[in-house]
N, C-alpha and C positions, 0 to 999 in steps of 0.2 A: 501510383507506384505499387509495382510488387514485386517482393524480394521472398526468399528462402530461409526456413529455418528448419537446417536441415532438409527433408524433401519436404518441407510444408510450405506451400505459398502463404505467403503472408500480405493482406492488403494494408498499403498504409492509405490515410486520405487524414481531413484535416473537414471540421467541424466552425463553423460560423456561431459563435453563440453568443446570447447576449453579455457581452464587456472580455471577452475572455473567445480567443481562438485556439480548441482542444486538435492537439495533434491524435489519432488513436491506426491501432495496428488490430486486424482483423483474419479471421482463419474457421474454415470449418460453415457446417450447419445442425439446425436443430433449436433446443433449449439454448435461451443466451446465457452470458458466463461473462458479468465483466473481471478483469485483476488488474487491482489496482498497486499501483507499485508504493517504495518506498523513498526515502533521503540514506545516503546521495545518489539516488539510481532512476532509474525511466522504465518507458514498458520492457526494453531490454533484458530486466532482470529476469522476464518470464519467456526467455527466449525458447530454453531447455522445457519447459513445460509445456508449451502452446500446442506443440506437436502431438502429445500424451494424452491430451484433452482434446481436440480438436476431430477428433473421429468422427468423435461421438456428440460433441458439444459444438454449438454458434461461441467462441470467443470473441472478446474486445480487451483488447489492453491500450487503455488511455496513458498519453503524459498527462500527467495532474497542473492545474497552473503553476505559470511562474516555469517548470520543468520541462526535463526531455526539450523536444520542439515545439511544445506548445507555450500561445504567449505569456510574457510576463508584466501583466497588470497591476501597478502601482499596491493594491491593498487585495482583502477578498480570501486571505489566505486563513483565515478560520474553520472547523468540519465541515461544519453547515455550508456555509459558503461554496466550499469546495464540492462539498456532495449535492449542494444543488448544481453546478457544472455537470458532473455525473447523471443526476437524473436529466436534465434536458439533451444531454447527450443520447442517451437510449432512449429516453421517451420521444423526445421531441424531431432530435433528428434522424435516429435508428428506425423509428415509431416499433420499438418493442416497451411495450406495457408491462411487463412481467420479465425477470433474471432471478438470475442467485450473484450473488458480490462477494469477493473474497479479497481479501485487502491485507499486504504486509508491510510490517512497520508503519510510519504514517496512513497507510495505505488503509490499513486497520481501522484506526479512529474515522478515518472518512468514511469507509464501508457502512461503521457501527452507525454516524449520522443518517448515513441515505436509506438505513435498514429502518433508525426510532421515525422518521420523515414519512414513508413509505411501507407502514406494515405490512399492509396486501400484495404492494404491488415486489416486495424483494423477501421470493418465496424462501431463498436460504441467506448466513451469512458464516462466511468461514473467515478466521481473524490468525493471522500467523505472526508467530515472535515480537507478539506488542500487547501491554495493559491499556487499557481505554479508561481515557482521562473524566474522572467525575465518579465512576462505579461507584463512590462512597467508603472503597480501602486503598487503593494500590494508588501505591504512589510510585507513579512512570519513570520518573528520576532514579527510583532505588535510593534516598537517602544519599543522594548527591555521589554515588556510585558510577552513574554514568555524567561524568562532570560535563562533558558539552552541553548537554539540556539547559543548566545556568549560562555559560561562555555563549551560547547559541542568541539566547535570547536580549545580550548584551546590546546594545542600540548601536551600531555602529561601529563598535569593535572589533569585531571576528569576518567582517570585508574587510578593513584596512590592513588586519594581520596577514589575511590568508588572499588577500590577494597577487596574482604572482607565483604560490604557495600552494595553488592548487594541488599538483599531483603531490606532494609533500603531506599535505593535511589530510588528503580526502582516502591518502592511500593508508593512513596507520589505521582510518578504518576496514579498509577492504582486507591490512593483510591482519589488522589481533581481533574483528568481531565475529570471525568465521572458528571452525573447528582444526585449520590449518591455515598458514599462511597464504596457500594460492585458491583459498577458498572463491575468490573470485577471480575468473581468468584475466591475463592480461588484454584480453582481446575489450571484454567486459569493462575493465578501467580503460582502457581510449576511449572507449566507447563514452562512456559518461564523463570523461573530462573534455570530453568534445563539447558536450554544453553546456555543466558547469564551471568552465574558465571564463564563462559571460559572466557577467560581473551580475547585471540584472537578475542572472541565473542563481547567482551563490546567495545574493538579495533574497531571493523568492526563497530559496530552501531557511535560510534563518525565517523568515517570516515565519512560517509552521511554528516553529519550536516561541517564541514574540507571542503569539496567540494561545497558547495553551493556556492561559486563566479562564478567556472568551470564549474555549471551548471546554474548559470545567463548568463553568455556570450554564453554559448552551445545553448540556448531557445532561446534568444535574435537573435542570426545567425540562429536559424531551421523558426521563425516564419518572416522572410525575403520573404519566400516562400511566405507567405500568411497566415491569419490564416487558422483554422483546417478545413475540410469540412465535418467531419462527423460528425452524431446526438451526444453528448455531453448530459452528465444530471449531473449536479452540485449540491452535497448536504451538508448541514452544522447539527451539530445538536445545538437543542437552550438552553442549559443548561452547567452549569459547565466555562469550557475552550471549548464550540464547538465555532464555527467557525460562525455560522446563515448565513446570505447570504454573509457574505465574500468569500464564494465558488462561487454563483454564478455570481459574481461581477467579480471575478478574469477568471473565465473560460470564461467570454463575451469577453473579451479581446483578450485571444488566439482560441477564437475559433466561428466558423458562426451560427450554429445550437445550441443553447445552452437552455435547458428548468430544472427546480429544483426548489429548494428554503430551506426548512429546514426539520427534522425530529424531531418533536414531541418529550420530553422525555427523550433526550438523550444529552450527554454534548459531550466527544472528541471519544468515544469507541462507535459509533453507529453501530458496525455488533454484537456489544457483549451485550447493553443495548437495542437495537431496533432492533431485526433482523428479524420477521415479518412485521415491518412497511418498515425496508430497500429493503427486497427483496420482496416484494409488489412496489414499485418504481423501481425495474430491474426490473421484468417481465415487466411491462407497458412499462418500455423504451427499452428493447428488444426488443419487438414486432415491435416497429420501425423503427429496426436498419436493417429489412430484406433486 
């Protein structure tokens, strides 16, 4: 199936992998770049960025396991397993042995795990508005300020309370985590709710948080091999619930070659709030990853 994002043709496809079926969107040609989304979003968060990157690169934007239009297995929501899904998508299904990984929100820790496991294959890593679990210092829940982290880790309770109220609950994040209440468009909210209203998708999203202790253990073990060697770009939003320079500080604890800073005029939803500024920063970074 092919749809358009602006004037850019997008190809939709599915990859049948071990234990999971991933939906993904692709556009463009050239050096491959994989864009990994966060919660409570899907590949659709990249719709404004893809047209800016695809004239220069082959862009692949999958729905992560359990989310969007990918399948929803009962398990496998630690970042090592999520990263292994993306590795199989890129190298086995798409036959792309080298690529650049970009991750926003939960996509950032997944991209980190991917880069840590495949240090020669991942030519560059970009982390957007998230800290890396197990980096040795950062509390990605910011001492409880991000209250939903603990709530989501509570077994069964979030599903019971939120089912049937997804628009109210998720809408709070869309309206409050950006630089302005309309940071995430009505079109995007409708698309995200289309899939997150499914009970299995709601549960899968919470499983990302429930696996945080395991993610920390896995990343701590991975870093015993040393910091990441590839170039790393770290960007945080300046407004709303944006993490600001926390992203840069976290990435410097896990990688040797880190640049970045902040995206002005954006909160947490950087790909949707400031797509041009983000694309400009990514394109400059990609040129250094060859």
